[in-house]
N, C-alpha and C positions, 0 to 999 in steps of 0.2 A: 457206753460214752457217756459222759457226766453231762446233765444237761447245760452247763453253764458253755460248755466246748462248742455246743451246738451251733449257733449264732456265728465263731469264727473260723466252724468247716466251713458252711454255708458259702458265706466270704469269700474264701481261700477257692472254693469251685468255680464262685460266680467271676473272682479273676483269673484263676485260669480259663475258664473259657470263653472271657474276653480277648486272654492275648491269643488263641490262638483261632478266634474270629475274624482278630486285629490281623495274623499270621496268613492267614488265607486269603485274606484279601489284597498286600502285600505280594505274596505269590505270583495271586490273579492280578493286582494292577503293576507293578513295583517289581519286577524280575528281576532286576539288576541289583537290588537293593536290600533282596530279603538272605538272611542267614546270614551276614556281618553281626558283629559285636556290639558296632553299634545300634545296630536296627534292632538286636534287642533289647538295648538299651531303652530306647527309642520305645517298645510294646511295653518296658512295665511301665515305663509316664503312664502312657495314655491306658494305661489299664486302672493304674491306680486312680487316674482321673476321670472314671467312669465313662471313655470314651467304647464307644462298642463299635462307629465304622471309621472308618477312614475319611467319608463325609462329614465331619466332625472337624476335621484340623482347621483349625485360622488364625490368624493372624496370635488373638489375645494368648491361645494353648502352646504358639511358637516361644513367646516371650516366658511363657512360665518354664516350659521343657528351658530353655535357658537359664532361666533362675535356678531349678533343680539338676541342674549338670552342674553349674562351674564352683563350686563348690568338692565336687566328686572327681574330675581330672585335672591337668592343667592346662594353664588361659591358653597357651598356644594349640591345646585339642579343641576349644570351645566351638571354631566357623567349623572342623570337619563333624562335628554332632548336629549345629545348627545347618549347614549344607546339605545333611542326609536326607533330616528332617525333612527342608525343603524339597528335595529331587522325589520324595515319595508322595507328599503332596498333588508337585508338579506331577507325575507319573499319574498319579491318579482321574485327571484332572485331561491330560491329554488323552489318556485311556478312555475316560465318560463323553467325552466332547466328539466321540466318534458317533452315538446315538439322540434320537430327537430327543429322551429322554435325562439322557446325562447333557444335554446342552440346554436345556433348560433349568439343568441343577446348580450345570458349573459356567456359565453365562457371567463374564465381566460385569455388572449393569451396577447400578448407583442400588447400595444396599444404606441403611439408618446405620452401619457397625464398622468397623475399623478393616482396610482395604489394604490388603499389601501384592504391591505393583507382582512380584514376582509368582504371584499366585492367579494371575491373566489365566485367563483362558485359552489366548493367542499366545501360540509357540515361537513368533518370531520374536516379541516383545519380551516375552520373557527370557529367550536367549539373549536379545541384543541387554535387559539387563544383569545377566550373570555375574557377571563383574565386581557391580554395586550393589548388588541388593541391600548388604549393612548399612548405607546413608540413610540419616532420615529422610531424607524425600523420595521415600520408597514406599510411606506409610503416614498413608492419611486417615484421617478420627472424621467420620464423620458422623459419630456419637455425637460427635461437639453439641455445646448449646449455643446454637444458631439457626437463624432462618434457614427452615424447608428448601426456600429458592435460592440463599446462598449458596448451600452446600450442593442443589440441585446441578447449578451456574459453576462453579468450581471443579464441579465432578465432567463435565463435559469439556470442559477447559483441557483438566487432566489427560482424559480420553483423545483429545485432538492431540496435548503435544505429542502423546506415547506412539499414536499413531502417523504425524506427518514429521518427528524430526530426528534422523537417525541416528545411528551410536555418538556421542560429540559430547565439546563442551556445551556447546550451542543448547543441547537438549538440557546437560546439570544446571545450566543457567534460569534455561525457563523454567524446569523442575522447583529447583528453592527458589526462585523470584515469585512460584505461584504458592507456594508453602507460607512464604513470608508475610503475603498477599492476603493471602486465608486467615491465619494469626492476624493481620491488624483487621480485617475484616472482623472479624468475633469479638477483637478489644474494642473497638470499635461502635460496637451494633449495625453496623451494614447491615441493611438485610437484602440487596438489589445491589447489582454492579452494574445493569443498569442506566440506573438514577444516579450513579457515583458525580460529584461535586467536583469544580477543580481544587478547594479546599482542602478537599479530601485528599487528591492526589498529593498536593505540599504534604501532607498532613504521611501521610506513605513515606512516602522522599524522607521526612525527619524520625521515622521509624524505621528504614533502613541503614540510615546514620547512625544511629543506636547500635543496631544487627549485627551492621559488616563495617570493617574498618576500614580494608580500599577503596579509594577512590573511582577507578578503572571499575571495579567488581561492581560498585553498589548500579551503576550506568550500566550496568547489561542489567540489572534485576530488576531495575526499577523500568525496563520496556514493557513486562511483563504486563502490568496494568493495560498498556494498548493491545498486546495482544488477546486479554481474557476479555476485553470489552468488543472485540470484534469479531474473534468467535463465535462467543453468545448472542451478537445481533444476528449473526450470516443464521446460525447453525437452525435457532429455535425456530416451531413450526409459525407461531405464526409472528408477525413482523410486530416489534413493542414500535408503534409509535413517539409513544410521548421518552424514548430513552433519547438521554443531554446528547451521544453522539451518534451519527447513521453512519454506515458502512455502505457506498455503494450497489459497492459486487452483491451485495443480497438484490438489487433491483435489477427486472431487465429489462435495461433501457437501450432503445435500438442503437447499434452499431456506426450509426449515420450522428449523434450527437454526441457525441465522445471522441476527442480527442488522444487516439492509443499512446503518440510520445510525451502526455503531458496529463493525463488521467487524473481524476480529482477522485480522491480513495476513500471521503469521509468529510462529514457537512458537521460543526461542534453549534450545540444551542448552549454550552456552559456556558457562557459570555453573559448571554440575556438571564439575566438574576431575579428578575419580575416574575411568579408562575404564570401570570394571566396572559401576558405580552411573548412570553414563551410557547404557552401554548398554540397560540395565536399565528405563531412565526413556522410551531410544529408545522400548522393546517395549510398557510401557506406553503409552504415544502410541499411536503405532501400532493399538494394540485399540480404545481410547478415542476415536480419530476415524473407523477404521474401520468397526468392529463396532458401535459402545455408539449410542444417538440423546436423549445429554443434547443440548440447547444448546450450541451452542459455545461463549457465553459462562460456562456452567457448568466445562465439560471442564478452558478455560483458567484457572479459577479455580483448578479443584481441582490443575492441573498444577504453577501457583505453588507451593502450599502445598507439593507435595511435593519439588522443585526447592528450595523455602527450607531443608526438611530435609534433607535433601540435600548441600546447600552445609555445611548446619550440624557432620554429622559427619564433614567433611572429607576425610581419605586413608581414613580404616575404609570397609570395602565392604556391603552392608544389608545385605547376606546373612549378613554376622557381627554384625547389631544386637541386642543385649539387651532385656529388658524394662525396667532401671535406666537404658541413653541413653534410652531415649524417654521414660522419666519424668522424667529430669532434663530436657530439650527441653519436653517441656509444660507443667508446671512453670514454667519461665520463661517460657513464652507466656501463662502463665496469673498470672502478676507484674506481666507488664508491660499495660498500659493496651486492653488488647484485651478485645474488649467478648464474652456469652459467644457471639451465635450464630458469632463470627466465631471466636474459638475452637473451636469445635464441627463447624466447617467445617472446621477443618485437623486437629480430630483424625480425622474420619470421611473425609478422603483421603489421609491418611496407611493409616489401617485399610483401605483400597480396593487403595491399592498394593502392600500387606502381604499382604493378600488374593489377588491377584492372583498376588504371588513363589509363594506356597503352591502354587494351583493350578496350575503352570507346573511346579514340580518344584524351583524356586529355597531354599526354604526347607520345613522339617518345617512348619509352622506359626505362624499370627501371633503374634507374640512379648510382648502386650499385648493387655488388654481393653480396648475403645473406650467401653463404656458407662460405667464406671469415673471415668471423666474426665470426660465429657458434664457440662454444668454446666446447671442450668435459666434457661431465656430467660422475665426476664419483659418483657413489650412497652413501653415508655416514650414516654409521647408526648408529640412537639415539636409546639407551637405552627407552623404554618411559613404558615399563609393570608397574603394581600398584604393591607395596610392598605388601604382603597380611595382614598384620594388619592394614595399609589404611584399606581394601577392609572390612577387615571383623571387623572395626571401624563404618563401614559404614555398612554392614550388619545387627548390633546387634542395631544401633540404625535409622533402615529404621522406625519403628513405627512415629516417628515424622517427618516423612518427610510428606505431601500432596500423597494422593491417588496415582494419576495417577504417579508425579514421582518415585516411589515404584516399580510398574509394570514396567515404563521406563526401567531406570536401570537393572531393573535382566535382561534387554537381554539385556542391552551389558557386564555386568558381566558373565552370561550363558550362551551367541552365538556369543559374539562380533560382535554385527551387528552395519553399522555403526549407526551413530544419525539419518543420513537423513532418513534409512531404516527404525527404531526405529518409529519416525514422519508420515512414510506416510502406515504405516502395515494397514489392511482393513480387514472386518469385517468374511472374512472367508480363513485370512493365519491362521489357528490351525487345523490340522486335523489327525487323526490314522487310521495309517498301517498297515497291519498284527500287529498286540497289541505295535506298536513305536506310539512314538508318534513326529508330523512334523509341520513343517512351513516355508511355501511359501511368500517367499519378494521376494518383486519385488527393482532389485539393479536401482536405480537413477542412477548413473555413469554410468553401466556398459548398460546399459537401456537394461535388459532380468530379467527376474522370475529366482532364484534358491531355491533351496529346501534340508533343512540341517532338520537332526533330533535335539529335544529339552529335554532338561528334564521334566518327567513326570511331577516333583513338578510346572514349569513354567506351562506347558502345564494346569493343573488342576487352577493353581489360575490368569490366564485370561478364563477360562471357567469361574470363579467366578465373574470379573471384569464382563463380557462381561454381566450376569446374569444381575449384578447391572448399567449396561449402555447399551443397548439392542443396538448393530450395524446392519445394512444392510448390506449387502456378501459386497459391491461396495462402502460401506463408510467406514468414517477414522475411527479408534478404539481411537486415541489422535486428539481430536480436538480442534479446536480455536474456537473464539467466534463466529465466520460466518458459524460454520460448516467444514473450510477447514482443509488441515495440519494442525498440531503442527506444530510451530515452531522451527527452531533446534537452535536459537541464543535466541528466550524465555525459552527455555528445559534447555538451559548450566546456564544461568542469574540466575533459579528459584537454582537448584541444587548449582550453587555457592553460593548465598545467604544461604541457609538452611545449607550447609557443614561449613559455619562461625555460622550460630545459635549455632546449635547442639553445633560447637568445636569441631568439625574435626581434630584431630590432634591440637589441640591445640587453632584450629578456623586457622591455617597457611596453613593447607593441598588447593591447586585449581585444581579445577575441571578437568577434561580434557575428555571429549565422545569417542575420539581414543586413549587416553593409553586401554583402554579396550577390547579391538582390539587384540593389539598387545600382553597383557595379556595372551588373549587367547589359542593364535597362543604361545604363547611360553610355555605356558602347556600345548600343546596337545606335543611338540617337544619333550619335558622333558621325557614325556610318553611312548616315543615309539610311535608316530602317524608319519607316513612318512609324508613329503616335499609333495607330492602330494597330501596327502588327505586331508593334511592343506590348501594347493591353493584353491581345489575345495569348501574345507569347508567355507573360505570366500572369494569364488567367486571373485578368481582373473584369472589373464588370463593366466599370467607368471610365475614362478617359482621364479626367481628374485624378484618378487616382493615379495612373502610370505617370501623370506630371509629376506625383511627387516620388518619384523615384531618379529619376531624370537630374542626377549633380551637376555641377559648373555649368550654366545656364551665360552665365557671362561671357566664357571660355568656349562656349559655341559660338554667342555673337560675335566675337571677335573674329573669330571666324569664319563669319560669314561675311562680316564688313570688309575681311584683306581677299577676302577674295571676288567680292564685288567692284573694289575699287583698283583692285591688279587688271582691269577689263578696261583697254583704252580710251573708250566713251563714256567712261564713270570714272577716270581720274579728275583730282584736284584741279590739274589746270584745265582741263576739257570744262570744266564744271563754271571756273572763274573767266574763260573767254564764252562761254554761254551767256555769260553776265553782263559784261561787258558790248557782246552785240544786240541783247535786249535790252542795255539800259539800265 
């Protein structure tokens, strides 16, 4: 044999050895694909690429194979070849995942390389993308020139979407949106999604306009920013206190502090542009959420008060803020249309924040006296009771409302509950005691339970409803899609929608849930129930508050006047005669 042929012969022998080795692994790991002509073509390609084992197959090798096979076959058959290539790799991963060593090798995790979703280690996810594996949103380039933190954050969100969204258009929107957002972040050199600013979000919307023609599709895709930020904030090991938006789901806030029917999901610091002021506000909110015991709604109201103030002073550091500047700010608020109660809340909120800065040593002392600005709060009574013809029209048309709205409305009309209380009723709310029907209600606002008698008809209707919709004792009766408490804003929106569709008061009636609380209180009072009893029934602490719920006082006075003068000794004629007798 000529010496110059020796290298070619050895190379061919090595190629044959690789082919046999790969063929053996295919028989071991992917029996279904062994022996086919397409598989043999794949073997030849892999051998020519110096591949020794199936473990070396990745997305980049898949792309090379597609380029290699395209000139050799009809275009309609390319999918068959790449599909076989994918099934070989998937079968290998599936078999290897059965052993600890294989799990370490094939586990789907972040790598500084191109990841292909159909090569995921979870067979459920692989099955779910079987029909869409040729889409661009299946390919994720983590070799791109971007910050390592950004790439890991994008991978975290990618994994969340794959695990939490079923096969649907929604998943496609999320994946495509995430890919476009990833491209945008690379282009804009964004290194940390947690620190995303408002102007960058606006720039991303402009980027979507360039990439996506249909406005409806753009609206769905842009929601990925919110999804990404929330997932990253909640999923990371350590709380990112410097994040521009906090998602409260991460914090273990006591249930008593949260209104489950109107929960606050996030707190945004993006609007505070001065870096030092934002940092100080974040420190203060860390205290309010972590150490304080106020209801979350109160905390959020105070946060907005402080945030508005910091926005107003713009670039000035709050630690350098003096009494004259605060005076101008508060007097501007006074000159607006703000009521005394709201104004006092603003004053108190700024005072609390300043006191925090003083205690923490950022300022020497609070630069203003809050008591100087506090306004006298004069209760203003508003007649809010619903007229009888209005609620009777609703009751007569109640069958046209969805079942859950019917039951929720009856709790407002019969018992005068707050809508937050109706939304958070639980399976053990109703019971009979000494022959009377009762209800146990958790008062979100008061942070305690109250027990009130209810009509027998309402009790019976709810027993039928609970039988039709079985509910555990501690589960919510009226639930959202995730099993949580029904949202009061959703209830209000649905009631307004159906009142309009049905034509209550010729379609002009605007439903307000709290008006029915006034209606119940007023009806009780007009029928001789004492203020103290109404107070206890409504769950108020003070009678002054109960008085605010009793409407049509002139009508009550007129009724009492009529009753007084109907008595013979109190008649107008008798009074005149008494006057004549006594001069």
